[in-house]
C-alpha positions, 0 to 999 in steps of 0.5 A, spaced: 343 470 432 340 471 439 333 474 440 334 480 446 330 479 452 322 479 451 319 486 451 314 487 456 307 488 454 304 495 454 297 498 455 294 504 454 292 508 461 286 508 458 284 502 459 285 503 466 282 508 467 275 505 464 275 499 468 276 504 474 269 508 471 265 501 471 267 499 477 265 506 480 259 507 476 261 514 473 268 518 471 272 518 477 275 523 480 283 524 482 281 522 490 276 516 487 281 513 482 287 513 488 282 509 492 281 504 487 287 504 484 291 503 491 285 498 494 285 491 489 282 486 491 283 479 489 281 473 492 283 474 499 289 479 498 289 487 497 294 490 493 297 497 489 295 496 482 300 499 480 306 496 485 306 501 490 300 507 492 298 512 488 298 519 491 291 523 488 296 528 484 299 522 481 291 519 480 290 527 477 296 526 472 294 519 470 287 522 468 289 527 464 293 523 460 290 517 458 293 515 451 300 514 455 303 506 454 305 503 461 309 497 462 304 492 464 307 485 467 301 481 467 295 483 464 288 481 467 283 476 464 277 480 466 272 482 461 273 488 457 270 494 460 264 496 455 266 501 449 261 506 451 261 511 457 258 510 463 254 516 468 252 522 465 257 521 459 253 515 457 247 521 454 251 523 449 254 516 446 251 516 438 251 510 433 256 512 427 250 508 422 245 513 424 250 519 424 253 517 418 246 517 415 244 524 417 251 526 415 248 523 408 241 526 408 245 534 409 249 533 403 243 532 399 
């Protein structure tokens, strides 16, 4: 039995947006995201994260659909972005365990 071509790995756009948020220190605007994606650096070389420059309108579309999966050629080995939001959204993060305790207390 012959096997077909190996499928390329996929990742959600939200992971890319989160990496950008970590780098810029807050949830990016479409303009910030486009600039960030178009000016990635690796050592001495600069490259476009999506293989070509993206426009601000394309960045806006990406930011609206973080759950969309995209094919990747090579998933970088950079450390994962923190699981907690950065900037103004950080204050809204609560512990799941604390929330569960509060919910159980309300039921009594």
